[in-house]
C-alpha positions in Angstrom: 138.0 39.9 98.5 138.3 37.1 95.9 139.7 38.3 92.6 138.1 37.6 89.2 140.0 35.3 86.9 140.2 36.0 83.1 138.9 33.2 80.8 139.5 33.0 77.1 136.3 33.2 74.9 135.3 30.1 73.1 136.4 29.9 69.4 133.6 30.4 66.8 132.8 27.5 64.5 132.3 29.9 61.5 134.5 30.7 58.5 137.9 28.9 58.4 140.4 29.5 55.5 140.8 26.5 53.0 144.3 25.4 52.2 144.9 25.2 48.3 148.1 23.6 46.9 150.3 25.1 44.2 149.3 22.4 41.6 145.7 23.3 42.0 146.5 27.0 41.5 148.4 26.2 38.2 145.4 24.2 36.9 143.1 27.1 37.7 145.3 29.5 35.7 145.5 27.3 32.7 141.7 26.9 32.7 141.2 30.7 32.9 143.6 31.2 29.9 141.7 28.7 27.8 138.4 30.6 28.5 139.9 34.0 27.6 141.3 32.6 24.4 137.9 31.2 23.4 136.1 34.5 24.1 138.7 36.4 22.0 138.3 34.0 19.1 134.5 34.4 19.2 134.7 38.2 19.2 137.1 38.3 16.2 134.8 35.9 14.2 131.8 38.2 14.9 133.7 41.3 13.7 134.7 39.6 10.5 131.1 38.5 9.9 129.7 42.0 10.4 132.3 43.4 8.0 131.2 41.0 5.3 127.5 41.9 5.8 128.3 45.6 5.6 130.3 45.1 2.4 127.5 43.1 0.8 124.9 45.8 1.8 126.9 48.5 0.2 127.2 46.5 -3.0 123.5 45.9 -3.0 122.8 49.6 -2.6 125.1 50.5 -5.5 123.4 47.9 -7.7 119.9 49.2 -6.7 120.9 52.8 -7.4 122.2 51.9 -10.8 119.0 50.0 -11.5 116.8 53.0 -10.5 118.8 55.3 -12.7 118.4 53.0 -15.7 114.7 52.8 -15.1 114.3 56.6 -14.8 116.1 57.1 -18.0 114.0 54.5 -19.7 110.8 56.1 -18.3 111.9 59.6 -19.4 112.6 58.4 -22.9 109.2 56.7 -23.0 107.5 59.9 -21.9 109.4 61.9 -24.5 108.4 59.5 -27.2 104.8 59.6 -26.0 104.8 63.4 -26.0 106.2 63.5 -29.5 103.5 61.1 -30.5 100.9 63.2 -28.9 102.2 66.3 -30.7 102.2 64.5 -34.0 98.7 63.2 -33.4 97.5 66.7 -32.4 99.1 68.1 -35.5 97.4 65.5 -37.6 94.0 66.1 -36.1 94.5 69.9 -36.5 95.4 69.4 -40.2 92.4 67.1 -40.6 90.2 69.7 -38.9 91.4 72.4 -41.2 90.8 70.2 -44.2 87.3 69.4 -43.1 86.6 73.0 -42.3 87.9 74.1 -45.7 85.7 71.5 -47.4 82.7 72.6 -45.5 83.5 76.2 -46.2 83.7 75.4 -49.9 80.3 73.8 -49.8 78.7 76.8 -48.0 80.5 79.2 -50.3 79.0 77.4 -53.3 75.6 77.5 -51.6 76.1 81.2 -50.8 76.3 82.0 -54.4 72.7 81.0 -54.7 71.4 82.6 -51.4 72.5 85.3 -49.1 70.8 83.4 -46.3 73.1 80.5 -46.8 76.1 82.8 -46.1 74.6 83.7 -42.7 73.8 80.1 -42.1 77.4 79.2 -42.8 78.7 81.7 -40.3 76.2 80.5 -37.6 77.2 76.9 -38.3 80.9 77.7 -37.7 80.2 79.6 -34.5 77.8 76.9 -33.2 80.2 74.1 -33.9 83.0 75.9 -32.0 80.5 76.5 -29.1 79.6 72.8 -29.1 83.2 71.7 -29.1 84.0 74.1 -26.3 81.1 73.1 -24.1 81.6 69.4 -24.8 85.2 69.6 -23.7 84.3 71.3 -20.4 81.4 69.0 -19.7 83.6 66.0 -20.2 86.1 67.4 -17.8 83.5 68.2 -15.2 81.8 64.8 -15.4 85.1 62.8 -15.3 88.3 64.8 -14.9 91.2 62.7 -16.1 94.6 63.2 -14.3 96.5 61.9 -17.2 94.9 64.5 -19.5 95.9 67.1 -16.9 99.4 65.8 -17.0 99.4 65.9 -20.8 98.1 69.5 -20.6 100.9 70.5 -18.4 103.5 68.8 -20.7 101.9 70.5 -23.7 102.1 73.9 -22.1 105.8 73.2 -21.2 106.6 72.4 -24.9 104.7 75.6 -25.9 106.7 77.6 -23.4 109.9 75.9 -24.7 109.0 76.8 -28.3 108.3 80.4 -27.2 111.7 80.6 -25.6 113.3 79.5 -28.8 111.4 82.2 -30.6 112.5 84.8 -28.1 116.1 83.6 -28.5 115.9 84.0 -32.3 114.6 87.6 -31.6 117.6 88.1 -29.4 119.9 87.0 -32.2 118.2 89.3 -34.7 118.6 92.2 -32.3 122.3 91.4 -31.9 122.9 91.7 -35.7 121.2 95.1 -35.9 117.5 94.2 -36.6 114.7 96.7 -36.3 114.3 97.2 -32.6 110.6 98.4 -32.8 109.7 95.4 -34.9 111.5 93.0 -32.6 109.7 94.6 -29.5 106.3 94.1 -31.2 107.2 90.5 -32.0 108.2 90.0 -28.3 104.7 91.2 -27.2 103.1 88.5 -29.4 103.8 86.1 -26.6 101.7 83.0 -26.4 102.6 82.2 -22.8 101.6 85.7 -21.5 98.3 85.7 -23.4 97.5 82.2 -22.1 98.4 83.0 -18.5 96.4 86.3 -18.6 93.4 84.5 -19.8 93.8 81.8 -17.1 94.1 84.6 -14.4 90.8 86.2 -15.5 89.0 82.9 -15.0 90.5 82.0 -11.6 89.8 85.5 -10.3 86.2 85.4 -11.4 85.8 81.9 -9.9 87.2 82.7 -6.5 85.5 86.1 -6.1 82.1 85.7 -7.8 81.2 82.1 -8.3 79.8 81.3 -4.9 77.8 84.5 -4.7 76.4 84.2 -8.3 75.5 80.5 -7.7 73.6 81.3 -4.5 71.6 84.1 -6.3 70.9 81.7 -9.2 69.6 79.0 -6.9 67.5 81.5 -4.9 65.8 82.7 -8.2 64.9 79.1 -9.0 63.5 78.5 -5.5 61.4 81.7 -5.7 60.1 80.8 -9.1 59.1 77.4 -7.8 57.5 78.9 -4.7 58.9 76.2 -2.3 62.2 74.7 -1.2 64.2 72.8 -3.9 64.8 69.1 -3.5 68.4 67.8 -3.3 68.1 66.6 -7.0 66.8 69.9 -8.2 69.5 71.8 -6.3 72.2 69.5 -7.8 70.8 70.0 -11.4 70.6 73.8 -11.1 74.2 73.8 -9.7 75.5 72.0 -12.8 73.4 74.2 -15.0 74.9 77.4 -13.4 78.4 76.0 -13.7 78.0 75.7 -17.5 76.6 79.2 -17.7 79.4 80.6 -15.6 82.1 79.1 -18.0 80.2 80.2 -21.1 79.6 83.8 -19.8 83.3 84.0 -18.8 84.3 83.0 -22.3 82.0 85.5 -23.9 83.2 88.3 -21.6 86.9 87.8 -22.2 87.1 86.0 -25.5 89.0 83.2 -23.8 89.0 79.7 -25.4 91.3 77.5 -23.3 91.3 73.8 -22.9 90.3 72.2 -19.5 93.9 71.2 -19.0 95.0 74.8 -19.2 92.2 75.9 -16.8 92.8 73.0 -14.4 93.2 75.4 -11.3 89.9 77.2 -12.0 87.9 74.1 -12.7 89.3 72.3 -9.6 88.1 75.3 -7.5 84.7 75.3 -9.1 84.3 71.6 -8.7 85.4 71.7 -5.0 83.1 74.6 -4.3 80.1 72.8 -5.8 80.8 69.7 -3.8 81.1 71.7 -0.5 77.9 73.6 -1.4 75.9 70.5 -2.2 77.2 68.6 0.9 76.3 71.6 3.1 72.8 71.8 1.6 72.4 68.1 2.1 73.3 68.4 5.7 70.8 71.2 6.1 68.1 69.1 4.5 69.0 66.2 6.8 68.8 68.5 9.8 65.4 69.8 8.7 64.0 66.3 8.2 65.2 65.3 11.7 63.8 68.5 13.2 60.5 67.8 11.5 60.4 64.4 13.1 61.2 66.0 16.5 58.5 68.6 16.0 55.9 66.0 15.1 56.6 63.9 18.2 56.6 66.9 20.4 53.2 68.0 19.1 51.8 64.5 19.8 52.9 64.7 23.4 52.1 68.4 24.1 48.7 68.5 22.4 47.4 65.3 23.8 48.6 64.9 27.4 45.7 62.6 28.3 47.2 59.8 26.1 50.8 60.5 27.3 51.2 56.9 28.7 50.3 55.5 25.2 52.4 57.7 23.1 55.5 58.4 25.1 57.4 55.1 24.4 57.2 55.3 20.5 57.8 59.1 20.7 60.8 58.7 22.9 62.3 56.1 20.5 61.6 58.3 17.5 63.3 61.3 19.2 66.4 59.3 19.9 66.6 58.1 16.3 66.1 61.7 15.0 69.0 63.0 17.1 71.3 60.1 16.2 74.8 59.8 17.5 76.2 58.3 20.6 74.4 60.8 22.8 71.0 60.4 21.2 69.4 59.0 24.4 70.9 61.8 26.5 69.2 64.3 24.2 66.0 62.2 24.3 65.9 62.5 28.1 66.5 66.2 27.8 63.5 66.4 25.4 61.4 64.5 28.0 62.4 66.9 30.7 61.3 69.8 28.4 57.9 68.1 28.0 57.6 67.7 31.8 58.2 71.4 32.4 55.9 72.8 29.7 53.2 75.1 31.1 49.9 76.2 29.9 48.9 79.9 29.7 47.6 79.9 33.3 50.9 78.5 34.6 49.7 74.9 35.2 51.9 72.1 33.9 50.8 70.2 30.8 51.9 66.9 32.4 51.6 65.7 36.0 54.6 64.3 37.9 52.7 61.1 38.3 52.5 60.7 34.5 56.3 61.2 34.3 57.1 59.0 37.3 55.1 56.0 36.0 56.4 55.6 32.5 58.7 52.6 31.8 61.2 53.1 29.0 62.3 50.1 26.8 65.7 50.2 28.4 64.3 50.2 31.9 62.7 47.6 34.0 61.2 50.0 36.5 59.1 53.1 36.4 61.0 56.3 35.5 61.1 57.7 39.1 62.8 54.5 40.3 64.9 53.6 37.3 66.3 57.1 36.9 66.0 58.9 40.3 68.6 61.5 39.3 66.8 62.5 36.1 63.4 62.5 38.0 64.8 64.7 40.7 66.1 67.2 38.1 62.7 67.2 36.4 61.1 68.2 39.8 63.7 70.9 40.3 63.1 72.2 36.7 59.4 72.3 37.4 59.9 74.3 40.5 62.2 76.8 38.7 59.6 77.1 35.9 56.9 77.7 38.4 58.9 80.4 40.1 59.8 82.0 36.8 56.1 82.1 35.8 55.1 83.7 39.1 57.8 86.3 38.7 56.7 87.0 35.2 53.1 87.4 36.3 54.2 89.9 39.0 56.3 91.8 36.4 53.4 91.7 33.9 51.0 93.1 36.5 53.4 95.8 37.5 54.0 96.7 33.8 50.3 96.7 33.2 49.8 98.9 36.3 52.4 101.4 35.1 51.1 101.4 31.6 47.6 102.1 32.9 48.9 105.0 35.0 50.7 106.5 32.0 47.5 106.1 29.9 45.5 107.8 32.7 48.0 110.7 32.8 47.8 111.1 29.0 44.0 111.1 29.1 43.9 113.4 32.1 46.0 115.9 30.2 43.3 116.1 27.5 40.3 115.8 29.9 41.3 117.2 33.3 37.9 116.7 34.9 37.0 115.3 38.2 34.5 112.9 36.6 37.3 111.4 34.5 39.6 111.1 37.5 36.9 109.4 39.6 36.0 107.0 36.7 39.7 106.1 36.4 40.0 105.5 40.1 37.1 103.0 40.0 38.8 101.2 37.1 42.1 101.0 38.9 40.4 99.6 42.0 38.5 97.0 40.0 41.5 95.9 37.9 44.4 96.2 40.2 43.0 96.8 43.7 45.0 99.9 44.2 45.2 103.5 43.0 48.4 105.3 41.8 49.5 108.3 43.7 49.3 110.5 40.7 45.5 109.7 40.5 45.0 110.4 44.2 46.8 113.7 43.8 44.6 114.6 40.9 41.4 113.8 42.9 42.7 115.8 45.9 43.3 118.9 43.8 39.8 119.8 42.7 37.6 121.5 45.3 38.4 124.9 46.8 38.7 123.2 50.2 41.3 120.9 48.9 43.3 123.7 47.3 43.0 125.7 50.4 44.1 122.7 52.4 47.2 122.4 50.3 48.0 126.1 50.7 47.6 125.9 54.4 49.9 122.9 54.6 52.4 124.8 52.6 52.2 127.8 54.9 52.7 125.7 58.0 55.6 123.8 56.5 57.3 127.1 55.6 57.6 128.2 59.2 61.4 128.7 59.8 63.1 126.7 62.5 63.1 128.5 65.9 59.5 129.7 65.4 57.6 126.4 65.2 55.0 126.0 67.9 53.2 122.9 69.2 49.9 124.3 67.9 51.4 124.3 64.4 52.3 120.7 64.7 48.8 119.8 65.9 47.1 121.8 63.2 49.2 120.1 60.5 48.4 116.7 61.9 44.8 117.3 61.0 45.7 118.4 57.4 48.4 115.9 56.6 49.7 113.4 59.2 52.8 112.6 57.2 53.8 116.2 56.8 53.0 116.7 60.5 55.4 114.0 61.5 58.2 115.8 59.6 57.3 119.1 61.2 57.3 117.5 64.6 60.8 116.2 64.0 61.8 119.8 63.1 60.0 121.0 66.2 61.7 118.5 68.5 65.1 119.3 66.9 64.4 123.0 67.5 63.5 122.4 71.1 66.4 120.1 71.7 69.1 122.8 71.6 67.2 124.7 74.3 67.2 121.6 76.6 70.9 120.8 76.5 74.3 122.4 76.2 75.2 126.0 76.8 71.7 127.3 76.6 70.4 125.0 79.3 73.4 125.7 81.5 72.9 129.4 81.3 69.1 129.1 81.6 69.6 127.0 84.8 71.9 129.8 86.2 69.0 132.2 86.2 67.7 130.5 89.3 70.6 132.0 91.3 70.0 135.4 89.8 66.2 135.2 90.5 66.7 134.0 94.1 69.2 136.9 94.7 66.6 139.4 93.5 63.6 138.0 95.4 65.5 137.1 98.6 65.3 140.2 100.9 64.1 140.8 104.4 62.3 137.7 105.6 61.9 136.3 102.0 63.8 133.1 101.3 65.0 131.6 98.0 62.7 129.6 95.7 59.5 131.5 96.5 56.7 131.8 93.9 58.1 135.2 93.1 61.5 133.7 92.3 59.9 131.0 90.1 57.9 133.6 88.2 61.0 135.7 87.6 62.9 132.7 86.4 60.1 132.0 83.8 60.2 135.5 82.6 64.0 135.6 82.3 64.0 132.3 80.4 61.3 133.5 78.0 63.2 136.8 77.4 66.5 134.9 77.1 65.1 132.6 74.4 63.5 135.5 72.5 66.8 137.5 72.4 68.8 134.4 71.4 66.4 133.6 68.5 66.6 137.1 67.3 70.4 137.1 67.4 70.5 133.7 65.5 68.0 135.0 63.0 70.4 137.9 62.4 73.3 135.5 61.7 74.9 135.1 65.1 76.3 131.8 66.3 73.9 130.0 68.7 76.3 129.2 71.5 78.1 132.5 71.3 74.8 134.4 71.4 73.6 132.1 74.3 76.7 133.0 76.4 76.7 136.7 75.7 73.0 137.3 76.1 72.8 135.3 79.3 75.5 137.5 80.9 73.8 140.7 79.7 70.4 139.5 80.9 71.7 138.5 84.3 73.3 141.9 84.8 70.2 143.7 83.5 67.9 141.9 85.9 70.2 142.5 88.9 70.7 146.2 88.2 67.1 146.8 87.1 65.5 145.4 90.2 65.8 148.8 91.9 65.0 151.0 88.8 61.3 151.8 88.6 61.7 152.4 84.8 63.2 149.0 84.2 61.3 146.0 83.0 62.7 144.0 85.8 61.7 146.5 88.6 61.1 144.7 91.9 58.5 146.1 94.4 57.4 144.5 97.6 53.7 143.7 97.5 53.4 145.1 101.0 55.7 145.8 104.0 57.4 142.5 104.7 55.6 140.9 101.8 57.0 139.0 98.8 58.4 140.6 95.7 56.2 141.8 92.9 57.2 142.8 89.3 54.5 145.2 88.1 56.3 146.1 84.8 56.5 142.4 83.8 52.8 141.8 84.2 51.9 144.6 81.9 54.8 144.4 79.5 54.5 143.3 75.9 54.8 139.5 75.1 56.2 138.1 71.8 53.7 136.7 69.3 55.2 133.3 69.6 55.0 133.3 73.4 51.4 134.7 73.4 50.3 132.1 70.9 51.8 129.4 73.1 50.0 130.7 76.1 46.7 130.9 74.2 47.0 127.3 72.9 48.0 126.0 76.3 45.0 127.8 77.9 42.7 126.4 75.2 43.9 122.8 75.8 43.4 123.4 79.6 39.9 124.8 79.0 38.8 121.9 76.9 40.2 119.4 79.3 38.5 121.1 82.3 35.2 122.4 80.9 34.7 120.1 77.9 34.5 121.1 74.2 30.8 122.2 74.2 31.3 124.8 76.9 34.5 126.0 75.3 32.7 126.5 72.0 30.0 128.5 73.7 32.7 130.8 75.2 33.3 133.8 72.9 36.9 134.1 71.7 38.0 130.9 73.3 39.2 129.5 69.9 38.8 132.4 67.4 38.5 136.1 68.0 35.9 138.4 66.7 38.4 139.7 64.1 39.2 136.2 62.9 35.4 135.4 62.7 34.8 138.4 60.5 37.7 137.4 58.2 36.3 133.9 58.0 32.8 135.2 56.9 34.5 137.5 54.3 36.8 134.9 52.7 35.0 131.6 53.0 34.4 130.0 49.6 37.0 132.2 47.9 40.4 131.2 46.7 43.0 131.6 49.5 40.6 130.9 52.3 42.4 129.3 55.3 40.9 127.6 58.3 42.5 129.1 61.5 45.3 127.0 63.0 43.6 126.7 66.4 40.5 125.4 64.8 42.4 122.6 63.0 44.3 121.8 66.2 41.0 121.4 68.1 39.4 119.3 65.3 42.4 117.0 65.5 42.1 116.2 69.2 39.9 113.2 68.4 36.5 114.5 69.5 34.8 113.6 66.3 33.9 117.3 65.5 34.7 118.8 62.1 36.3 122.2 61.7 33.1 123.9 60.5 31.2 122.8 63.6 33.9 124.4 65.7 33.8 127.6 63.6 30.0 127.8 63.7 30.0 127.3 67.4 32.4 130.2 67.9 30.6 132.4 65.4 27.3 131.7 67.3 29.0 132.7 70.6 30.3 135.9 69.0 26.8 136.7 67.6 28.0 136.3 64.0 26.3 134.5 61.1 27.1 130.9 60.7 28.6 129.2 57.7 27.0 126.5 55.5 29.5 123.6 55.6 30.5 121.8 52.4 28.2 119.1 51.2 30.7 116.3 52.0 31.0 117.6 55.6 27.2 117.6 55.9 27.0 114.0 54.6 29.6 112.8 57.0 27.8 114.4 60.0 24.4 113.1 58.9 25.3 109.6 57.8 28.3 108.4 59.9 28.2 107.4 63.5 30.2 109.4 66.2 32.7 106.6 66.3 33.4 106.8 62.5 33.5 110.6 62.6 36.1 110.4 65.3 38.1 108.1 63.1 37.9 110.6 60.3 38.7 113.8 62.2 41.4 112.3 64.6 44.8 113.6 63.5 46.5 110.4 64.7 44.8 108.3 62.0 46.4 108.3 58.5 44.6 108.6 55.1 43.9 104.9 54.8 42.2 104.7 58.1 40.1 107.7 57.3 39.2 106.3 53.9 38.3 103.0 55.5 36.0 104.8 58.0 34.2 106.5 55.0 33.8 103.1 53.3 32.4 101.5 56.4 29.9 104.3 56.7 28.9 103.8 53.1 28.6 100.1 53.6 26.3 100.5 56.6 24.0 102.8 54.5 23.9 100.6 51.4 24.3 97.1 52.8 26.9 96.4 50.1 29.9 94.6 51.7 31.7 93.6 48.5 34.3 96.2 49.3 35.4 94.2 52.3 35.6 90.8 50.8 39.2 91.5 49.7 42.2 91.0 52.0 43.5 94.3 53.2 40.1 96.1 52.9 39.7 96.3 56.7 42.1 96.2 59.5 42.1 93.1 61.7 39.5 93.2 64.4 37.3 95.8 62.6 33.6 95.4 63.4 32.8 95.6 59.7 34.7 92.3 59.0 32.4 89.5 58.1 31.7 87.0 60.9 30.2 84.3 58.8 30.5 83.6 55.1 28.1 82.7 52.3 27.2 79.2 51.4 29.7 79.3 48.6 32.5 80.5 50.9 31.7 77.9 53.6 31.7 75.2 51.0 35.0 76.4 49.6 36.6 76.5 53.1 35.5 72.9 53.7 36.8 71.8 50.3 40.2 73.2 51.0 40.2 71.5 54.4 39.2 68.2 52.9 41.9 68.2 50.1 44.5 69.4 52.7 43.6 66.6 55.1 42.4 68.9 57.9 38.6 68.4 57.7 38.5 66.7 61.2 37.6 68.5 64.4 41.3 69.1 65.2 42.0 70.4 61.7 42.7 74.0 62.9 45.4 72.6 65.2 47.0 70.3 62.7 50.5 70.7 61.3 52.4 69.1 58.5 52.6 65.4 59.1 49.3 65.1 60.9 50.3 66.1 64.4 47.8 68.0 66.5 49.1 71.0 68.5 46.3 72.4 70.8 48.2 75.7 71.3 48.2 76.5 67.6 44.9 78.3 67.6 46.0 80.4 70.6 49.3 81.7 69.1 49.6 85.1 67.6 50.6 85.4 63.9 53.9 86.8 65.0 54.6 83.8 67.3 53.5 81.4 64.6 55.8 83.0 62.0 58.8 82.9 64.3 58.1 79.2 64.8 57.5 78.1 61.2 59.8 80.4 59.1 62.9 79.1 57.4 65.4 78.6 60.2 62.7 79.2 62.7 62.4 77.8 66.3 59.5 75.4 65.9 58.8 76.7 69.4 55.5 76.9 71.2 55.4 80.1 73.3 56.3 79.8 76.9 53.0 81.6 77.8 51.2 78.6 76.3 53.3 75.9 78.1 56.4 75.9 75.8 57.7 72.9 73.8 58.3 72.2 70.1 55.8 71.8 67.2 56.3 68.3 65.9 56.6 68.9 62.1 57.2 65.8 60.0 60.8 65.7 58.8 61.0 64.4 55.3 62.4 65.6 51.9 59.7 68.4 51.7 60.8 69.8 55.1 57.5 71.6 55.3 56.1 73.7 58.2 52.6 74.0 56.9 50.2 74.8 59.7 46.5 75.0 60.5 43.4 74.1 58.5 44.8 75.9 55.4 48.3 74.4 55.8 49.7 77.9 55.9 53.3 78.4 54.8 55.5 81.1 56.4 56.0 83.2 53.3 52.3 83.2 52.6 51.7 84.3 56.2 54.1 87.2 55.8 52.5 88.2 52.5 49.1 88.4 54.2 50.4 90.6 57.0 52.3 92.9 54.7 49.2 93.5 52.6 47.6 95.1 55.6 44.7 92.8 56.2 46.2 91.1 59.3 48.4 92.1 62.2 51.2 90.2 63.8 49.1 90.4 67.1 46.1 88.7 65.6 45.3 85.2 67.0 45.6 82.2 64.6 42.1 81.3 65.6 39.7 79.1 63.5 37.9 82.3 62.4 41.2 83.8 61.3 42.2 80.7 59.4 38.8 80.6 57.5 39.2 84.2 56.6 42.7 83.5 55.3 41.4 80.8 53.1 39.0 83.1 51.5 41.5 86.0 51.2 44.2 83.8 49.6 41.7 82.4 47.1 40.6 85.8 46.0 44.1 87.1 45.8 44.8 84.1 43.5 42.0 85.1 41.2 39.5 82.4 42.4 35.9 83.5 41.8 34.3 81.7 44.8 30.8 82.8 43.9 31.1 81.2 40.4 33.1 78.0 41.0 34.1 75.7 38.2 36.9 73.2 37.5 38.9 76.1 36.0 38.4 78.1 39.2 39.5 75.1 41.2 42.6 74.8 39.1 43.5 78.4 40.2 43.0 77.2 43.8 45.5 74.4 42.9 48.1 77.1 42.4 47.8 77.9 46.1 47.0 74.5 47.8 48.9 71.5 46.7 46.0 69.2 47.6 43.6 70.8 45.2 45.3 69.7 42.0 48.3 67.6 40.9 50.3 70.8 40.0 52.9 70.3 42.7 53.0 66.5 42.4 51.7 65.8 45.9 48.4 64.4 44.8 46.8 62.7 41.8 43.5 64.4 42.5 42.6 66.7 39.6 40.9 70.1 39.7 37.7 68.4 38.5 37.9 66.0 41.4 38.2 68.9 43.9 35.3 70.7 42.2 33.1 67.6 42.7 34.0 67.7 46.4 33.0 71.4 46.5 29.7 70.6 44.8 28.9 67.9 47.3 29.7 70.1 50.3 27.7 73.0 48.7 24.6 70.8 48.6 25.1 69.9 52.3 
């Protein structure tokens, strides 16, 4: 194997050290030393320069301080000389004033020698002159307060205080040398400074605590005397006038006569207070003027909406100017939004969305809706909120009116508790509100003896304790009060439930073994008819004993166990005892078991009643009601018949339970017909039924009578049957023109409307865009869905409700309803463009069922019902009535902003269709 040989790597051509000679190194050192010496010399020169500058600065400061000190001394000397001059001048003026006063006094004294009146005039002159001098000094200060005079006043007070201190020191010296202490103390109290400061404190206290309140009262008196608001000039003048009076009154009250310089603090406060007051009142006046401008422009827009396009631009600009400030246009837009959401008394908007959308403001180049889409969208939302609020307020108002009317009825009924008053009130409630309060219904139901008896009988049945309720009781109560019967049936089912489960049922089932043991002898086998009979008897006796034990306070399960064991033992041992209830005897040699003592034994009242009722139901089902009625004692006994004849028409009369139960079976026969049928079969006199019963039997068809007497129907259904009968007799169908008057599918519902109704239906279809042959199958966006008129209202609601399926039922072929998807996201359907919440409201009112078909007839009926619910008087149409229709259908008026067609335009369409 060949060995590898090592080769040395090639040398890099990079860094190589430079060779420097010793001479070059010496030169480099010398050069570095020269540079260092130069830097050191420059630094020392800079230090010397800074020391010179610092020294000169200190000398300048000392010189400046010396100069300021000399100037201060000179200024102080000048002020002292000036003060001395002022004192001398004041003293000279004082002396001159005293000279003049003495001269004038001499003149008046001389005159007084001739007239006593002159003496009084002299005194008045002196007092008036002092008053004029005092007022002039204060007026001069208030008009032009001079700071220099203030300063002079302060210096003057300082000199006075200095003089007073010298006086006090002299009193100190006198006291030291043994002067009279009482006299010195009195001299000390004659203190000019204390007297001056006390007087000043009186003024400042009055100014700070009373001035603002008294000024406001003074201004208000002037305003009331004028009978209108004061102008700014008048308010300023009265403020100055009050200020003079305040100073004068304060002087009179305290005897104070101080110069303005001494009262500088008080006068400064009064002056600042007046300035703040006048500034505040000026701001108020400015705000009132601006608000007046806003009110005027608002009135122009609100009271003349027809000329909105002409007035809005100048009004908008005026509003912006009235608000002022950087945000004036923001507030102007808010004002415009408020105008757009203003509603009339009937809830319609004062302006249409088209009017708002088409204005072009000076700052915009496009219509409002395009130039300011955010603002326009907020206006639409605000209108929706306003509309919702209005509707809620209407509902609240209606509810309040309804409750107030009910309270008014109750108060009137307390004073006039007659049936006529109650019936009149009921008619008024139906006409005004379309419903009757429960309190009124109760009042009407409490009048006749029959009604009172009915209430008593209901109370008796409801008071039956648990454990003793029978099916016949439930059936009888169903005739009297279906609602109470449902509650009683719940109690009955609960009562029976404990006998069909748990320990009782287990023990009851065990009786089969006992019965088979007793009846199985000889060639007899288990489960014979005799065994079944014995089981029935044992179970009846078992239940009777358990009910008695529970009624006595025993626990149900404990009693069931104990009594079951006792009964089983009693039956087993008693089968061979001839004296026992359970004695078993063969019917014949080799025959089946017979129980002679059971067949003749006593039966409980509950069990006997149950047997009688079951037998009655069987008889009616087998032989028919007429034959049962002709059978004596089949429903009522002779004793019951005699009691009926004796008590009928008297308080406390009660119709027998079996009679009520038979009347409620839906045969259309009233209780008195049943009673009279049984009385006739028993050869007893018949009763004369109440007049209302006679009228029902004479006037109503068998079908309607069956509706009334059927215990399955509730009070509304029975009342509807009565109204139907009345309608058939009188021909007046107005009662059934309102939604909810008749159940869907009733034969009394109209099948074709009047000319006015048909014209109105066609008008709504025209304005909603569904007047074509496929209008009943048209949905929002114009798509035609043939299955629409075959769907039930329940299927339609599931499809169109918010978050619904949009689904066509599978039974009609399935698929989706192609609603147009846009910003409205509407699911309006059919000729009336029905919305889901409207559909739900119609069904909840009771006029429609979820199983009704959305047929053309149903849609037409909905149009009429919705219109009447909205207060539209179809028989007396007018533009105002069509405006009410616009609250329901967006195409009838511009209320919802989906059309420019006015209510008057829609009314013209109605008129044209009515003529056709």
